[in-house]
C-alpha positions in Angstrom: 34.2 53.1 160.6 32.2 51.7 163.4 30.4 48.5 163.8 27.0 48.0 165.3 27.9 45.2 167.7 29.4 45.0 171.1 32.8 46.7 171.6 34.3 48.9 174.2 33.4 52.2 172.4 29.9 51.1 171.3 28.2 53.9 173.2 29.9 56.5 171.0 30.0 54.6 167.7 26.5 53.2 167.5 24.7 56.5 166.9 20.9 56.2 166.3 19.7 59.8 166.4 17.3 59.7 163.5 13.9 59.9 165.2 12.1 61.2 162.1 9.0 59.3 161.1 10.2 58.9 157.6 8.6 55.7 156.1 10.8 53.7 153.9 9.6 54.7 150.5 6.5 55.4 148.3 4.3 56.8 151.0 6.8 59.5 151.9 5.2 62.9 151.5 3.8 61.6 148.2 0.9 63.9 147.9 2.8 66.9 149.0 5.8 66.1 146.7 3.5 65.7 143.7 1.6 68.8 144.6 4.6 71.1 145.0 7.0 69.6 142.5 9.9 68.6 144.7 12.3 67.7 141.9 12.7 69.9 138.8 13.7 66.9 136.7 16.6 66.9 135.7 49.7 33.3 155.3 51.2 35.2 157.9 53.4 38.3 157.5 56.9 37.6 156.4 60.1 39.6 156.9 61.8 41.1 153.9 60.1 39.0 151.4 60.8 39.4 147.7 58.2 41.3 145.7 58.9 39.8 142.3 60.3 42.8 140.5 58.0 45.9 140.9 58.0 47.9 137.7 58.9 51.6 137.7 56.4 52.6 135.0 52.9 51.1 134.8 51.7 50.0 131.4 48.1 49.2 130.6 46.6 46.5 132.9 44.0 44.2 131.4 40.8 43.9 133.4 40.6 40.8 135.5 37.9 38.4 134.3 38.7 35.5 136.6 39.9 35.5 140.2 43.0 33.3 140.1 43.8 32.7 143.7 42.6 30.0 146.2 40.2 31.4 148.7 41.5 31.9 152.2 39.7 30.0 154.9 38.0 31.7 157.8 40.3 31.8 160.8 40.7 33.3 164.3 44.5 33.2 164.2 46.3 36.3 165.4 48.0 37.0 162.0 47.2 38.3 158.6 46.5 35.4 156.3 46.7 35.8 152.5 46.4 33.3 149.6 49.2 30.9 148.7 51.6 32.7 146.3 51.2 36.1 148.0 53.2 37.9 150.7 52.0 40.6 153.1 54.4 42.9 155.0 53.9 45.6 157.5 55.3 49.0 156.4 53.8 51.7 158.5 52.3 51.3 162.0 51.1 53.5 164.9 54.1 55.6 166.2 56.4 55.1 163.2 58.6 58.2 162.7 57.9 60.6 159.9 61.1 62.6 160.3 64.7 61.4 160.3 65.2 62.9 163.8 62.2 61.3 165.5 63.2 58.3 167.7 62.1 54.8 166.9 58.8 53.8 168.5 59.3 52.0 171.8 55.6 50.9 172.0 55.6 50.9 175.8 53.4 53.9 176.4 56.3 56.3 177.0 56.6 57.6 173.4 55.8 61.3 172.6 55.9 63.7 169.7 53.0 62.1 167.8 52.8 65.1 165.5 55.8 63.5 163.8 54.6 59.9 164.0 52.0 57.8 162.4 48.6 58.2 164.1 46.3 55.5 165.4 43.5 53.5 163.8 44.7 53.5 160.2 41.6 53.7 158.0 40.9 54.9 154.4 44.0 55.2 152.3 44.9 56.5 148.8 47.9 56.2 146.5 49.5 59.3 144.9 52.3 58.4 142.5 55.7 60.2 142.3 58.1 60.1 139.4 61.9 60.1 139.8 61.9 63.9 140.1 59.3 63.8 142.8 56.5 65.2 140.6 52.9 63.8 140.6 52.6 60.8 138.3 49.8 58.5 137.3 52.1 55.9 135.8 55.1 55.4 138.1 54.5 52.4 140.3 57.6 52.1 142.5 57.4 55.4 144.3 54.5 57.3 145.8 52.7 58.9 148.7 50.2 57.1 150.9 47.6 59.5 152.3 45.5 58.0 155.0 43.1 58.5 157.9 43.8 57.9 161.6 40.2 57.5 162.7 40.2 56.9 166.4 42.0 55.1 169.2 41.4 52.0 171.3 39.8 52.9 174.6 37.7 51.3 177.3 37.2 53.9 179.9 38.1 57.4 178.5 41.8 56.7 178.1 43.6 55.6 174.9 45.3 53.1 177.1 47.8 51.5 174.8 49.7 54.8 174.3 50.0 55.5 178.0 52.6 53.8 180.1 50.2 52.5 182.8 47.0 52.7 180.7 46.2 56.3 181.5 43.4 57.8 183.7 39.9 56.4 183.6 38.3 59.1 185.7 37.7 62.8 185.2 39.5 65.2 185.1 41.9 63.8 182.6 45.6 64.8 182.9 46.6 67.4 180.3 49.6 65.3 179.3 47.4 62.3 178.4 44.9 64.5 176.5 47.8 66.1 174.5 48.9 62.7 173.3 45.4 61.7 172.3 44.7 64.9 170.4 47.7 64.1 168.2 47.1 60.5 167.3 43.8 61.4 165.5 43.7 63.0 162.0 45.6 62.2 158.7 49.0 61.3 157.6 50.9 61.4 154.3 54.0 59.2 154.0 56.3 58.5 151.1 56.9 54.9 150.2 59.2 53.3 147.7 60.2 49.9 146.3 63.7 48.9 145.3 62.3 46.0 143.4 62.7 43.7 146.4 60.8 45.4 149.2 58.6 48.4 150.0 59.6 50.8 152.7 58.6 54.2 154.0 61.0 57.1 153.8 61.0 58.8 157.3 63.0 61.7 156.1 60.8 62.6 153.1 59.9 66.2 152.6 56.4 65.0 151.6 55.7 63.4 155.0 52.9 65.2 156.9 50.7 64.8 159.9 47.3 66.5 160.2 45.8 66.4 163.7 42.9 67.8 165.8 45.0 71.0 166.1 45.9 71.7 162.5 44.5 75.0 161.0 41.6 74.5 158.6 39.8 76.8 156.2 36.0 76.6 155.9 34.8 76.6 152.3 31.4 76.5 150.7 28.0 77.8 151.7 28.7 77.5 155.5 31.8 79.7 155.4 31.1 82.8 157.6 27.9 81.3 158.9 26.7 82.3 162.4 26.6 78.5 163.2 30.4 78.3 162.8 31.3 81.3 164.9 33.6 80.4 167.8 36.0 82.0 170.2 38.8 80.7 167.9 37.1 82.1 164.7 34.7 85.0 165.4 34.0 85.3 161.7 33.2 81.6 161.2 35.8 81.1 158.4 38.4 79.1 160.2 38.6 76.0 162.4 41.1 73.6 163.9 41.7 70.0 163.0 39.9 67.0 161.6 38.5 64.2 163.6 37.3 60.6 163.4 38.3 60.4 159.8 36.9 57.3 158.2 36.7 56.6 154.4 38.7 58.4 151.7 38.6 59.3 148.1 40.7 60.7 145.3 39.3 63.6 143.3 39.5 63.8 139.5 42.0 66.7 139.9 44.4 64.6 142.1 43.7 65.5 145.7 42.9 63.5 148.8 39.5 63.7 150.5 38.5 62.3 153.9 35.2 61.9 155.6 34.7 63.0 159.2 32.4 60.3 160.8 31.7 59.8 164.5 33.0 63.2 165.7 29.9 63.9 167.8 31.0 61.7 170.7 34.2 63.7 171.4 32.1 66.7 172.7 30.5 67.4 176.0 27.4 69.5 176.8 26.4 70.5 180.3 23.2 68.9 181.5 21.5 72.3 181.6 22.8 73.5 178.2 19.4 73.2 176.5 18.1 75.8 178.9 21.1 78.0 178.4 20.5 78.0 174.7 16.9 79.0 175.4 15.7 76.1 173.3 16.6 77.6 170.0 16.9 75.4 166.9 20.5 74.5 167.7 19.1 72.3 170.5 17.1 70.3 167.9 20.1 70.0 165.7 22.4 68.9 168.6 20.1 66.2 169.5 19.7 65.1 165.9 23.4 64.9 165.6 23.8 62.7 168.7 24.9 65.2 171.3 22.4 65.3 174.1 22.9 67.6 177.1 24.6 65.9 179.9 25.9 62.9 177.9 29.5 62.0 178.6 32.2 62.6 176.0 34.3 59.8 174.6 37.6 60.8 176.1 36.9 63.6 178.5 39.2 65.9 176.7 37.2 68.9 177.9 38.5 68.2 181.4 42.2 68.6 180.6 42.4 72.2 181.8 41.4 75.8 181.2 43.3 76.3 177.9 41.1 76.3 174.8 43.0 73.2 173.7 40.7 71.5 176.1 37.7 73.8 176.6 36.9 73.7 172.9 35.6 70.1 173.5 32.9 71.6 175.8 30.1 72.5 173.5 28.1 74.2 176.1 26.8 77.8 175.8 28.8 79.3 178.7 29.8 82.7 177.4 27.9 85.9 176.6 27.8 84.9 172.9 29.2 82.4 170.4 32.3 84.5 170.1 33.0 83.9 173.8 32.9 80.1 174.0 32.8 77.0 171.9 29.1 76.3 171.7 29.5 76.0 167.9 32.7 74.0 167.9 30.9 70.8 167.0 29.4 72.5 163.9 33.0 72.8 162.5 33.1 69.0 162.2 31.2 66.5 160.1 32.4 67.5 156.6 34.4 66.2 153.7 38.0 67.4 154.1 40.3 68.0 151.2 44.1 68.2 151.2 46.8 68.2 148.5 49.2 65.4 149.5 51.9 66.8 147.2 52.0 70.2 149.0 52.2 70.2 152.7 52.3 74.0 152.9 48.6 74.3 151.9 45.8 74.4 154.4 43.1 71.9 154.7 39.7 72.8 153.2 36.4 71.6 154.8 33.9 71.4 151.9 30.6 72.3 153.5 28.7 72.1 150.2 28.8 68.3 150.5 26.9 68.5 153.7 27.5 67.8 157.4 26.9 64.2 158.6 28.7 61.1 159.7 30.6 61.0 156.5 32.1 57.7 155.5 33.8 58.6 152.2 33.0 60.3 148.9 33.4 58.5 145.7 33.3 60.3 142.3 31.4 59.4 139.1 33.5 59.2 136.0 34.0 62.8 134.8 32.9 63.9 131.3 33.8 67.2 129.6 31.0 69.7 129.9 29.2 67.8 132.6 29.0 68.4 136.3 31.3 66.6 138.8 29.3 64.2 140.9 30.2 62.6 144.2 28.2 59.9 146.2 28.3 59.7 150.0 26.9 57.6 152.9 26.0 58.8 156.4 27.2 56.0 158.7 24.7 55.7 161.4 21.6 53.6 161.9 18.6 54.9 159.9 20.7 57.5 158.0 20.8 58.4 154.3 22.7 58.2 151.0 23.6 61.5 149.4 24.8 62.8 146.0 26.6 66.1 145.3 26.4 67.7 141.8 28.8 70.5 141.1 27.7 73.8 139.6 30.9 74.0 137.5 31.1 71.7 134.4 34.2 69.5 134.1 37.1 70.9 132.1 39.6 68.1 131.2 42.4 70.6 131.7 41.7 70.4 135.4 42.8 66.7 135.5 46.3 68.2 136.0 45.8 71.7 137.3 48.5 74.1 138.3 46.8 74.5 141.7 45.0 71.4 142.8 43.1 72.9 145.7 42.0 75.8 143.5 40.4 73.1 141.3 38.7 71.8 144.4 37.4 75.3 145.1 35.9 75.3 141.6 34.1 72.0 141.8 33.3 71.5 145.4 32.4 74.9 146.8 29.2 75.4 144.7 26.7 72.8 143.7 23.5 71.0 144.8 23.2 68.3 147.4 20.6 65.5 147.0 19.5 62.7 149.2 18.2 59.3 148.0 14.6 58.0 148.2 14.2 54.3 147.2 10.9 53.1 145.8 9.6 49.6 146.1 9.5 49.0 142.3 13.3 49.2 142.0 13.4 52.8 141.0 14.5 55.8 143.1 14.8 59.6 143.0 17.3 62.1 144.3 15.6 64.7 146.4 17.0 68.2 146.2 18.4 69.8 149.4 18.3 73.5 148.7 16.3 76.6 149.4 14.9 76.2 145.9 13.0 73.2 147.1 9.7 74.5 148.6 9.5 71.6 151.0 12.7 72.8 152.7 12.0 76.5 152.3 8.6 76.1 153.9 9.6 73.4 156.3 7.8 73.2 159.7 10.1 70.3 160.7 13.1 72.7 161.0 13.6 76.3 160.2 15.9 76.7 157.2 16.8 80.2 156.3 19.8 79.8 153.9 22.0 77.3 152.1 24.4 77.6 155.0 21.6 76.1 157.2 21.3 73.2 154.9 25.1 72.7 154.8 25.3 72.6 158.6 22.1 70.8 159.4 22.0 68.4 156.4 20.4 65.5 158.3 17.4 67.7 159.2 17.0 68.7 155.6 17.0 65.1 154.5 14.5 64.3 157.2 12.2 67.1 155.9 12.1 65.8 152.3 11.4 62.2 153.3 14.6 60.4 152.4 14.8 56.6 152.8 16.3 55.5 156.1 19.0 52.9 155.4 21.0 50.3 157.3 24.1 52.4 158.1 25.4 53.6 154.7 29.2 53.4 154.7 31.7 53.3 151.8 30.7 54.0 148.2 32.4 52.9 145.1 31.9 53.5 141.4 32.3 50.5 139.0 34.8 51.7 136.4 33.3 49.3 133.8 29.8 50.7 133.8 29.6 53.7 136.2 27.2 51.9 138.6 27.4 53.0 142.3 27.8 50.6 145.1 27.1 51.5 148.8 27.8 49.2 151.7 25.0 49.0 154.3 27.0 47.4 157.0 24.3 46.2 159.5 21.5 47.6 161.6 20.5 46.1 165.0 17.5 48.5 165.1 15.8 47.2 161.9 12.5 45.6 162.8 9.6 43.9 161.0 7.7 47.1 161.2 10.4 49.1 159.4 11.6 46.7 156.7 11.3 48.0 153.2 12.5 47.0 149.7 15.9 48.5 150.0 16.4 47.2 153.6 14.3 44.0 153.4 15.8 41.6 156.0 15.2 41.2 159.7 16.2 38.0 161.3 17.7 36.4 164.4 21.3 35.2 164.4 23.2 33.4 167.1 26.7 34.5 168.2 28.2 32.2 170.8 24.7 31.1 171.7 23.3 34.7 172.2 20.6 36.0 169.9 21.3 39.0 167.6 18.4 40.6 165.9 17.8 43.1 163.0 19.8 43.2 159.8 22.7 41.5 161.6 25.1 41.0 158.6 24.3 43.9 156.3 24.1 44.2 152.5 25.4 46.2 149.5 23.0 48.3 147.4 23.7 49.1 143.8 22.4 52.1 141.8 22.4 52.8 138.1 21.8 56.2 136.4 21.5 57.2 132.8 23.9 60.1 133.7 25.4 60.9 137.0 23.6 64.2 137.4 20.2 62.7 136.7 17.4 62.9 139.3 16.3 59.3 138.8 18.0 56.0 139.4 17.4 52.3 139.3 18.6 50.0 142.1 19.0 46.5 143.3 20.8 44.7 146.2 24.1 43.4 144.8 25.0 41.3 147.8 23.3 40.1 151.0 26.0 39.4 153.6 25.3 36.2 155.5 26.8 33.2 157.2 27.0 30.3 154.7 24.7 28.0 156.8 22.0 30.6 157.2 18.5 30.0 155.6 18.8 30.6 151.9 15.1 31.6 151.6 15.3 34.5 154.1 18.8 35.3 155.1 21.5 33.8 152.8 19.8 35.3 149.7 23.1 35.6 147.8 23.9 31.9 148.1 27.2 32.4 149.9 29.5 29.5 150.7 32.4 28.8 153.1 34.7 30.4 150.5 33.0 33.8 150.5 30.5 34.2 153.4 30.9 37.4 155.3 29.4 39.8 157.8 29.2 43.6 158.0 30.6 44.8 154.6 32.2 48.2 155.2 35.1 49.3 153.0 34.4 49.0 149.3 36.9 50.0 146.6 37.1 49.2 142.9 40.6 48.7 141.4 41.3 51.1 138.6 43.9 48.7 137.3 41.8 45.5 137.2 38.2 46.4 137.9 38.1 44.0 140.9 35.8 45.1 143.6 37.5 44.8 147.1 35.1 44.4 150.0 36.3 44.8 153.6 34.5 43.9 156.8 34.1 45.6 160.2 32.3 42.9 162.1 31.2 42.0 165.5 28.5 39.4 164.7 30.6 36.6 163.1 33.7 37.1 165.2 33.0 33.9 167.2 33.9 32.0 164.0 36.3 34.2 162.1 38.3 37.5 162.2 37.4 40.3 159.9 38.3 39.9 156.2 38.9 41.2 152.7 37.1 39.7 149.7 37.6 40.1 146.0 34.5 40.3 143.7 33.7 40.4 140.0 30.4 42.2 140.1 27.9 42.1 137.2 25.4 44.9 136.7 22.2 46.1 138.1 19.3 44.0 137.1 21.2 40.8 136.6 19.2 39.0 139.3 15.5 38.8 140.1 12.9 40.1 142.5 12.0 38.2 145.6 9.3 38.5 148.2 10.2 38.0 151.8 7.7 37.2 154.5 8.0 38.5 158.0 5.0 37.2 159.9 2.0 39.0 158.5 4.1 41.4 156.5 5.6 40.8 153.0 8.2 42.9 151.3 9.5 42.6 147.8 13.1 43.3 147.1 15.3 43.3 144.0 18.4 41.1 144.1 21.6 40.8 142.1 22.5 37.4 140.7 23.6 34.8 143.3 27.3 34.7 144.1 29.6 31.9 143.3 33.2 31.2 144.5 34.2 32.3 141.0 32.7 35.8 141.4 33.4 36.4 145.1 36.3 35.0 147.1 37.9 35.6 150.5 41.4 37.0 149.9 42.6 37.9 153.4 41.7 37.4 157.1 43.1 39.8 159.7 44.4 39.4 163.2 42.2 39.2 166.3 40.1 42.1 167.1 41.0 44.0 164.0 38.9 45.6 161.3 40.1 45.4 157.7 39.7 48.9 156.2 41.1 51.1 153.5 42.8 49.7 150.4 44.7 51.3 147.5 47.1 50.1 144.8 49.9 51.0 142.6 48.9 51.9 139.0 50.2 48.6 137.7 48.0 46.6 140.0 51.0 44.7 141.4 51.0 46.0 144.9 48.0 46.8 147.2 48.2 48.6 150.5 45.6 47.6 153.1 45.0 49.0 156.6 44.6 46.8 159.6 42.8 48.8 162.3 42.6 48.3 166.1 44.0 44.7 166.5 43.4 43.6 170.0 40.7 46.3 170.7 38.9 44.0 173.2 41.9 43.9 175.5 41.0 45.1 179.0 42.5 48.4 180.1 43.6 46.8 183.4 45.8 44.3 181.4 47.7 47.0 179.4 51.0 45.8 180.9 50.4 42.0 180.7 51.0 40.9 177.1 49.8 37.4 178.0 46.3 38.8 178.3 46.2 40.8 175.1 43.6 39.8 172.6 46.3 40.4 169.9 50.0 41.1 169.8 50.0 41.9 166.1 52.2 43.2 164.4 54.9 42.5 166.9 54.2 38.8 166.7 54.9 39.1 162.9 58.3 40.5 163.6 57.5 44.2 163.2 58.7 46.8 165.7 59.4 46.9 169.4 57.2 46.0 172.3 54.1 43.7 172.3 51.2 46.2 172.4 49.0 45.8 169.4 49.2 48.6 166.8 47.1 49.6 163.8 49.2 49.4 160.7 49.4 49.5 156.9 50.5 46.3 155.0 51.6 45.9 151.4 50.6 42.8 149.6 52.3 41.5 146.5 52.2 38.4 144.3 55.4 36.3 144.7 55.7 35.9 140.9 55.4 39.7 140.4 52.0 39.4 138.8 48.9 41.5 139.1 47.0 41.1 142.3 43.9 38.9 142.0 45.0 37.0 138.9 
């Protein structure tokens, strides 16, 4: 995830490359769409605290109808604060060993062998249960696998300074030894965890433990497999790639695999200042600019400068060879997909599912499956002015595939063929899914960008969405499906580029907010949109805005439209996950706008349903816009459950099947520490989790925590 406010890496995370002139809604290509028939219908961390008796098997858990905890107050303390009656413990942090032979983490910048250690910037996370025999189980609740993303790393000037003894090198060229470390702390990890009824712990010697990095072999699947746009020196036939990068949100498929979204990958690449000329201004240049990689722009870490081996030169996206088979001009095209792995089988290769499009993927969340109906997934493209997408499989769901003999083969069946759609929101509270395929005459005959095949659409998805006139949104991030009614929730975390001229019904606020006396403008705090469909594969939907994030004391007529209070106000909703056990909607923040008053947080919500509120007209000078709101919030329906340490984002949440333990990721504590102060703990913004008694050294680390109720009860009750 990335926030849209000041931070050291803002120049790479705050992408704003959508320069299309797409209006917000109704006027978009209306005459042409009608004429050509676009759609064809259709408390601080403790030590070894007791967990209150974790069950081995999970029985049925009743939905939670009332949030039974006392809200946590906003705080800027350097700790994790949870409600009275709950305990939080760190169980898995940056550098923790994944094998029995890997040395303990020193946390002083001298550690190596990150291919056998936890990566950095823990992000999305999913639970995969194991029974006593080590077989997949949906009911055992005391043993399982945690599969998670390691999105990025804390950097100020090129170097990932906390993992290097003296902070690393802040000038080019970068030393190969430093680059080698940084390549390995990105990606994914799978780690086994188990409870003995008293405490949860990882199992460093587990045969299931696995790291996936930027160097791990990957198979390309879907319509882009074998495309000319994926041809590289490494894979002349365009069927293979290496690694996954900047992985953000996650999901669990109906057939029991782990999926991960590649988000802000574009900033890791470099293009020579004259690369546009070298490419002879072909359509790839338009695509590179649209995906945020302009010629001459600096890369995030300077990995391309590490040496002449293709370990480093692959990050140079310039056309320097005689053809694409002789260089890495297409390397960037191998990133930006939904990635699928089987966490139970470390021998199987990753799949990049190109049918779900290429973008700044946050996560993918699946609609409830129904026999004989397509499998449907919803996705957000996390950048300012980007879009919300839906994928509908060609194959119809067979309940036998809920427990297939080969889980990745089931993924091949449902995720390699299907139709991608993008959302267009209308001012009357309705919307439509616009088809992104060569069967759509708007795309087949596009003058905006030349599409010749389904592979072109899979690789250049953003341009296809531009061409059909999708609605530009305020940074779509996590999606979640309400298990009670199937409605889809998408967080729109914020947008500093939203102006009075561009407000619309689905993105209706633009206002000025003060942070430490400085003005912030746009949609500073973000909101959450909610969509309802008669059936997941339908082309039409209804929508409203479930929640407008805001500070409690903001104007209730124009900003604090959801009537938030000191118990539940928030800024920049990002992670959003519905509990399968209880139905509670967990909302996490990645904020830079409210951090003068509170650290980032986790809130618990009991949402209603689309249409439970009313319409409201907002006035912006001479312009009026009518939006559709969910019912106002109360401390009974939305409560703050956790506040994190300084500088940290709260991201990724999963649970045991009995709802008695939740696992939450705390990302980049202390990220605003200056690189020059790497060896002066007194100047660190945060010293978490060392200051909570976890691990060696004092450098801050991203980490996974487990939260339990002291009486052994269900979380949230």
